[in-house]
Each structure stands twice: as C-alpha cells, then as structure tokens.
Wavefront OBJ file of the C-alpha trace (Angstrom):
o trace
v -50.874 -122.850 60.668
v -47.285 -124.305 60.831
v -45.743 -126.126 57.877
v -43.834 -129.367 58.562
v -40.639 -128.347 56.706
v -40.298 -124.902 58.312
v -38.370 -123.990 61.441
v -39.960 -122.382 64.385
v -38.463 -119.073 65.566
v -36.810 -120.859 68.513
v -35.161 -123.400 66.212
v -33.977 -120.639 63.891
v -32.347 -118.734 66.778
v -30.660 -121.918 68.000
v -29.270 -122.441 64.501
v -27.838 -118.919 64.467
v -26.248 -119.455 67.907
v -24.635 -122.655 66.621
v -23.166 -120.868 63.594
v -21.818 -118.079 65.800
v -20.147 -120.632 68.047
v -18.619 -122.395 65.031
v -17.293 -119.088 63.700
v -15.710 -118.312 67.051
v -14.003 -121.711 67.102
v -12.604 -121.207 63.578
v -11.206 -117.798 64.535
v -9.585 -119.307 67.621
v -7.926 -122.037 65.539
v -6.688 -119.504 62.957
v -5.151 -117.311 65.614
v -3.693 -119.979 67.884
v -3.053 -122.732 65.318
v 0.173 -121.156 64.078
v 1.415 -120.555 67.614
v 0.676 -124.156 68.583
v 2.629 -125.442 65.559
v 5.660 -123.463 66.712
v 5.441 -124.800 70.273
v 4.605 -128.415 69.345
v 8.179 -129.563 68.374
v 9.531 -128.340 71.724
v 6.980 -130.549 73.454
v 7.150 -133.656 71.264
v 10.940 -134.069 71.042
v 11.581 -134.024 74.831
v 8.643 -136.419 75.267
v 10.104 -138.949 72.808
v 13.505 -138.671 74.491
v 11.937 -139.286 77.905
v 10.109 -142.379 76.634
v 13.305 -143.668 75.045
v 15.370 -143.081 78.193
v 12.858 -144.674 80.549
v 12.396 -147.741 78.306
v 8.731 -147.019 77.670
v 8.915 -147.647 73.886
v 8.019 -151.301 73.080
v 10.410 -153.362 70.900
v 13.589 -151.561 71.918
v 16.572 -153.461 73.475
v 16.893 -153.193 77.227
v 20.645 -152.413 77.502
v 22.192 -149.129 76.440
v 24.792 -150.743 74.133
v 22.130 -152.397 72.032
v 20.188 -149.165 71.997
v 23.302 -147.371 70.770
v 23.658 -149.853 67.908
v 19.982 -149.396 67.140
v 20.434 -145.614 67.020
v 23.535 -145.919 64.808
v 21.448 -147.743 62.235
v 19.731 -144.395 61.556
v 23.018 -142.557 60.825
v 22.060 -141.952 57.200
v 18.859 -140.292 58.313
v 20.848 -138.180 60.783
v 23.111 -136.979 57.950
v 20.071 -136.328 55.776
v 18.291 -134.287 58.388
v 21.506 -132.437 59.246
v 21.985 -131.533 55.584
v 18.376 -130.503 55.256
v 18.693 -128.388 58.359
v 21.807 -126.701 56.989
v 20.114 -126.135 53.635
v 17.118 -124.671 55.431
v 19.452 -122.370 57.327
v 21.003 -121.160 54.060
v 17.564 -120.601 52.537
v 16.495 -118.701 55.633
v 19.590 -116.477 55.455
v 18.979 -115.809 51.749
v 15.352 -114.896 52.366
v 16.341 -112.620 55.212
v 18.934 -110.874 53.055
v 16.395 -110.414 50.285
v 13.898 -109.013 52.760
v 16.509 -106.689 54.254
v 17.496 -105.525 50.749
v 13.867 -104.902 49.846
v 13.296 -102.980 53.049
v 16.425 -100.933 52.347
v 15.212 -100.160 48.814
v 11.804 -99.155 50.112
v 13.441 -96.949 52.725
v 15.687 -95.324 50.124
v 12.663 -94.757 47.866
v 10.822 -93.106 50.746
v 13.830 -90.898 51.470
v 14.013 -89.981 47.760
v 10.319 -89.074 47.677
v 10.726 -86.943 50.790
v 13.742 -85.204 49.246
v 11.830 -84.527 46.007
v 8.868 -83.069 47.900
v 11.191 -80.896 49.960
v 12.943 -79.739 46.768
v 9.638 -78.852 45.113
v 8.360 -77.009 48.184
v 11.540 -74.953 48.522
v 11.656 -74.250 44.789
v 8.102 -72.930 44.730
v 8.789 -70.862 47.847
v 11.778 -69.287 46.121
v 9.633 -68.659 43.056
v 7.067 -66.895 45.243
v 9.865 -64.822 46.832
v 11.076 -63.911 43.360
v 7.637 -62.641 42.356
v 7.471 -60.687 45.608
v 10.871 -59.106 44.928
v 9.814 -58.266 41.379
v 6.568 -56.632 42.465
v 8.416 -54.551 45.080
v 10.660 -52.875 42.470
v 9.686 -49.180 42.284
v 11.059 -46.357 40.158
v 10.030 -42.716 39.785
v 11.017 -40.675 36.766
v 9.611 -37.355 35.548
v 6.901 -37.505 38.188
v 5.660 -40.937 37.069
v 5.978 -43.980 39.343
v 6.369 -47.463 37.883
v 6.457 -50.807 39.658
v 7.399 -54.390 38.888
v 8.016 -55.344 35.269
v 7.187 -51.822 34.102
v 10.379 -50.614 35.805
v 12.486 -53.170 33.930
v 10.719 -52.447 30.645
v 11.293 -48.701 30.947
v 14.931 -49.238 31.944
v 15.699 -51.446 28.928
v 13.811 -49.156 26.529
v 15.687 -46.103 27.837
v 18.995 -47.976 27.517
v 18.378 -48.963 23.895
v 17.197 -45.465 23.074
v 20.358 -43.874 24.462
v 22.575 -46.334 22.544
v 20.743 -45.628 19.274
v 20.884 -41.880 19.815
v 24.672 -42.048 20.159
v 24.892 -44.151 16.981
v 26.767 -47.086 18.504
v 24.023 -49.634 17.969
v 25.238 -51.449 14.838
v 28.375 -52.957 13.333
v 29.169 -51.991 9.739
v 28.396 -54.736 7.257
v 31.975 -54.895 5.900
v 33.353 -55.408 9.409
v 30.778 -58.136 10.055
v 31.938 -59.971 6.947
v 35.602 -59.717 7.895
v 34.779 -60.678 11.491
v 33.150 -63.945 10.383
v 36.086 -64.643 8.070
v 38.609 -63.888 10.827
v 40.251 -61.167 8.714
v 39.795 -58.028 10.805
v 42.129 -55.150 10.141
v 43.607 -52.875 12.785
v 41.093 -50.202 11.880
v 38.245 -52.734 12.180
v 39.518 -53.655 15.626
v 39.508 -50.006 16.685
v 35.928 -49.558 15.457
v 34.710 -52.656 17.278
v 36.505 -51.745 20.502
v 34.999 -48.268 20.414
v 31.504 -49.737 19.898
v 32.096 -52.169 22.750
v 33.421 -49.443 25.041
v 30.437 -47.154 24.520
v 27.927 -49.960 24.933
v 29.648 -51.153 28.107
v 29.523 -47.587 29.407
v 25.765 -47.363 28.799
v 25.185 -50.805 30.307
v 27.058 -49.933 33.498
v 25.979 -46.341 34.014
v 22.674 -46.170 32.196
v 20.994 -49.285 33.589
v 19.971 -49.417 37.250
v 20.974 -52.620 39.021
v 18.089 -53.961 41.117
v 20.151 -55.709 43.797
v 17.437 -57.541 45.713
v 15.750 -58.753 42.548
v 19.025 -60.006 41.066
v 20.066 -61.779 44.268
v 16.673 -63.492 44.546
v 16.792 -64.491 40.882
v 20.263 -65.992 41.253
v 19.198 -67.841 44.401
v 16.248 -69.282 42.477
v 18.418 -70.479 39.583
v 21.110 -71.767 41.950
v 18.635 -73.890 43.893
v 17.011 -75.029 40.653
v 20.320 -76.461 39.443
v 22.139 -77.465 42.646
v 19.308 -78.277 45.070
v 17.714 -81.115 43.098
v 18.080 -84.596 44.658
v 20.298 -87.110 42.902
v 18.602 -88.770 39.947
v 15.965 -86.047 39.454
v 15.515 -84.746 35.905
v 15.501 -80.958 36.128
v 14.049 -80.352 32.662
v 10.442 -80.174 33.822
v 11.335 -77.927 36.761
v 13.264 -75.653 34.380
v 10.209 -75.365 32.166
v 8.072 -74.402 35.151
v 10.506 -71.780 36.444
v 11.413 -70.281 33.057
v 7.745 -70.063 32.093
v 7.397 -67.497 34.888
v 10.151 -65.297 33.411
v 8.783 -62.920 30.797
v 10.732 -61.437 27.882
v 10.933 -58.151 29.820
v 12.874 -59.760 32.643
v 14.893 -61.826 30.173
v 16.036 -58.647 28.380
v 16.975 -56.983 31.664
v 19.002 -59.984 32.896
v 20.710 -60.233 29.514
v 21.907 -56.641 29.698
v 23.116 -57.123 33.283
v 25.006 -60.299 32.345
v 26.444 -58.620 29.256
v 27.641 -55.379 30.782
v 28.531 -56.038 34.432
v 31.919 -57.726 34.815
v 31.206 -58.867 38.391
v 28.148 -60.920 37.367
v 30.101 -64.081 36.469
v 27.764 -66.206 38.600
v 24.726 -64.843 36.763
v 26.281 -65.712 33.396
v 27.063 -69.231 34.614
v 23.532 -69.750 35.936
v 22.040 -68.488 32.694
v 24.052 -71.128 30.857
v 23.217 -73.980 33.227
v 19.510 -73.205 33.399
v 19.322 -72.868 29.562
v 17.815 -69.385 29.941
v 20.615 -68.144 27.673
v 18.927 -69.951 24.767
v 15.857 -67.736 25.214
v 18.059 -64.643 25.343
v 19.352 -65.478 21.865
v 15.893 -64.520 20.584
v 15.493 -61.460 22.836
v 18.574 -59.272 22.314
v 17.784 -56.183 20.254
v 21.151 -55.028 18.866
v 23.610 -57.046 16.808
v 26.572 -55.383 18.475
v 25.543 -57.049 21.731
v 25.873 -60.485 20.131
v 29.412 -59.591 19.060
v 30.185 -58.370 22.589
v 28.825 -61.489 24.316
v 30.785 -63.752 21.996
v 34.097 -61.908 22.350
v 34.012 -61.205 26.085
v 32.013 -64.079 27.563
v 32.698 -66.795 24.992
v 29.152 -67.648 23.969
v 27.773 -67.284 20.447
v 24.110 -66.404 20.676
v 23.548 -67.219 17.008
v 23.689 -70.972 17.600
v 20.506 -70.839 19.735
v 18.634 -68.275 17.678
v 15.422 -69.684 16.237
v 14.882 -68.490 12.710
v 11.325 -67.579 11.899
v 9.933 -69.789 9.165
v 6.709 -69.594 7.219
v 4.517 -72.698 7.114
v 4.635 -72.506 3.290
v 7.229 -74.384 1.277
v 10.253 -72.231 0.256
v 9.793 -73.228 -3.393
v 6.215 -71.929 -3.329
v 7.310 -68.649 -1.727
v 9.985 -68.243 -4.407
v 7.441 -68.880 -7.187
v 5.061 -66.311 -5.687
v 7.896 -63.784 -5.547
v 8.363 -64.056 -9.297
v 4.639 -63.409 -9.856
v 4.337 -60.669 -7.242
v 3.784 -57.784 -9.701
v 1.011 -59.585 -11.564
v -0.692 -60.647 -8.329
v -0.553 -57.149 -6.849
v -2.024 -55.740 -10.068
v -4.934 -58.185 -9.803
v -5.433 -57.277 -6.150
v -5.501 -53.556 -6.932
v -8.024 -54.171 -9.709
v -10.232 -56.235 -7.390
v -9.916 -53.550 -4.730
v -11.094 -50.856 -7.120
v -14.063 -52.959 -8.171
v -14.968 -53.608 -4.550
v -14.796 -49.874 -3.790
v -17.048 -49.144 -6.785
v -19.584 -51.766 -5.760
v -19.577 -50.342 -2.248
v -20.399 -46.859 -3.600
v -23.206 -48.222 -5.745
v -24.686 -50.084 -2.810
v -24.663 -46.868 -0.790
v -26.486 -45.038 -3.562
v -29.083 -47.744 -3.951
v -29.658 -47.867 -0.229
v -30.460 -44.131 -0.163
v -33.203 -44.648 -2.745
v -32.089 -41.851 -5.170
v -28.969 -40.646 -6.863
v -27.300 -37.290 -6.109
v -28.872 -35.695 -9.206
v -32.342 -36.741 -8.131
v -31.666 -35.428 -4.629
v -30.621 -32.077 -6.159
v -33.706 -31.966 -8.327
v -35.846 -32.602 -5.319
v -34.270 -29.716 -3.465
v -34.854 -27.390 -6.402
v -38.485 -28.383 -6.649
v -38.965 -27.688 -2.995
v -37.279 -24.310 -3.259
v -39.384 -23.526 -6.339
v -42.514 -23.996 -4.363
l 1 2 3 4 5 6 7 8 9 10 11 12 13 14 15 16 17 18 19 20 21 22 23 24 25 26 27 28 29 30 31 32 33 34 35 36 37 38 39 40 41 42 43 44 45 46 47 48 49 50 51 52 53 54 55 56 57 58 59 60 61 62 63 64 65 66 67 68 69 70 71 72 73 74 75 76 77 78 79 80 81 82 83 84 85 86 87 88 89 90 91 92 93 94 95 96 97 98 99 100 101 102 103 104 105 106 107 108 109 110 111 112 113 114 115 116 117 118 119 120 121 122 123 124 125 126 127 128 129 130 131 132 133 134 135 136 137 138 139 140 141 142 143 144 145 146 147 148 149 150 151 152 153 154 155 156 157 158 159 160 161 162 163 164 165 166 167 168 169 170 171 172 173 174 175 176 177 178 179 180 181 182 183 184 185 186 187 188 189 190 191 192 193 194 195 196 197 198 199 200 201 202 203 204 205 206 207 208 209 210 211 212 213 214 215 216 217 218 219 220 221 222 223 224 225 226 227 228 229 230 231 232 233 234 235 236 237 238 239 240 241 242 243 244 245 246 247 248 249 250 251 252 253 254 255 256 257 258 259 260 261 262 263 264 265 266 267 268 269 270 271 272 273 274 275 276 277 278 279 280 281 282 283 284 285 286 287 288 289 290 291 292 293 294 295 296 297 298 299 300 301 302 303 304 305 306 307 308 309 310 311 312 313 314 315 316 317 318 319 320 321 322 323 324 325 326 327 328 329 330 331 332 333 334 335 336 337 338 339 340 341 342 343 344 345 346 347 348 349 350 351 352 353 354 355 356 357 358 359 360 361 362 363 364 365 366
C-alpha cells in the first residue's frame, strides 16, 4: 500500500540526481568564478570603448569635439580613480613586502630549527664517542686488568696515596693564615714552592695521560660551547652533557688540568662549560686549591658548596651545649634496652639458667 505523501523509489533517485547536479554546478562556480572575475574587466572595458567609438551608445553627441567635452566633464572622476589606483598600488606593495618578510622569517625559523637539530645530533654523537673512548681505556697492574672508569679511579687513588706517603699533601695552618692575609715570608714561600714542585712532579710522572679519552672529551666540550647555533641557550645542553660525567672522571680531568702545563685548552673548556664549579667540590687535597689559584688564576673556594644541615644553626648550637646530658640519657636508655632484651631471651626459653642447671643435675642423678 503506497501513502500519498511518500516518494516512490524512482522519485527519490531523481531527487538525488538533481542534488548531485546542483552540487556539481556549485563546485564549477567556486572554481571558475574567481577566474571569470579576473578576466571580466579585460572584456568589458574594450567593449565599452568600441561602443563609444562606433557611436552605439544612445544620448552621446555625434561629433568628436562634443564627445571630448563630454569626457572632460568626468575629469574629477578620472583623478579620483587615478588616486584610488595609486593607493591600491601602494597597499599592494605593502602587503607584498609584509608577505615577503613573513616568508623570510618562516624560512629563517626553519633554518634555525634545522641547525638546532643538527647541533643536537652531532652533540649526542660526540657524547656516544666519548663513552666509547672511556670504555676502551684499559690498564694492567700487578696482574689485574681494569677498564673504563676503574682505570681512572685507580690512577687517581694511586696518585693521592703517593702524595700522602711523601708528606706533601697539606699546607701548614700558619702558612695558610699568612697566605690569606698576603703576608707570606721568604721561608713560607720556599715551603709552598717545594709543596707545589713535588705535587707537580707526581701529577706529571705519576698519572697516566689517556690521550684518546682527553682528546675526545675536549672535542665534546668544544662543540658544546662553540657549535651551538646563534641564540641557543646552552645551559640545558650543559646539564645533559655534565650529567654523564661522574666524579671519577671529574677528579681525573682536574688533576690533568692542574698538573700538565700544555693543557691550557682543557682548563679553558672547563671554565666555559662550568665543569670547574663541580671540581671545586671534588678535589681531595687543600694544596691543590692553592696550586690552581696561584698558577692558573682560579680560586676553587668561590664555587665550593658548603654542606649544611637542614636544622637551624641556633638549634644545633643549643644541642651542643646539652650534648653531655643527652649522651648520658642515651647511654642509660641503651643499658635498659639491653637489659630488657636479655630478659626477653630468658622468658622465651621458658626457664632461667639456674633452673636449666637444676634440670641437668636431676637428669644426671637418675
């Protein structure tokens, strides 16, 4: 049964075909409408001129002189349209310049992004090469073979041990005081120079220089500081690179920079990369701080981080005054705890030692 207000399938398909045809027409107008608008002035203006020249426009004078006077009556409009055309030209030039500037900025931004990506890729490649050079370090001593950071750790430990054994590892307190006050005597100068000389001797002849590792490390720091594109903040990249340098390597590089005169580039790179600030908290002997300040012009004390307790200094001072009383209380509590522990052990066994002895005697008596 067919309802009166419903379409038949044939009518429905015809309706769809009509909508498809309408959609096609709209697309055609959207695509070609803009092109037609550009071509239309070139067709209309010559047509009007042809009608004017052939006297096809009604109401116009027949002779050319009268037509000239008629055209001169629109001189104001000519000036207006000329001015508008010139203004449009200026606006067009301004828009083009703005577009060119924007395209140039976008192009420069793209070049900057490419340069940053290239910098990051090369930096991480150098970091991988550094780890490879570090892992390839091998040393054999007393029949034991060490690799990587273990070689550097053993070298620095052996160096410090030899300096302490010779007794040239510390500066006398009186000389330190006069050094800070700038009142060194001739004898003080002789003592310091002797300490410096012996430490320099150990640093040059008692510490093996790992050439490939040092060259790779300097190349890494050099590219970190000099290879960054203009406008790039190197702080984050420094954090990434320096986080891969352990205190073992930091100690080794510090001793190389301190003792080897030819490593001026290494000392400069340590300063520029701020790795020297970490070395202020790594050096083991005070005499080395004196040496670095006098010979290489850098005071490691200014970057040394003093260890501080999270407690207020006033509270620490008050506890220091009560230390004897507190320790006495702690010893008393410790003795009580030890006594309670012994009692708990006895109670857990079920009998006391005397009862256990009596039990043994009763058994033997049987």
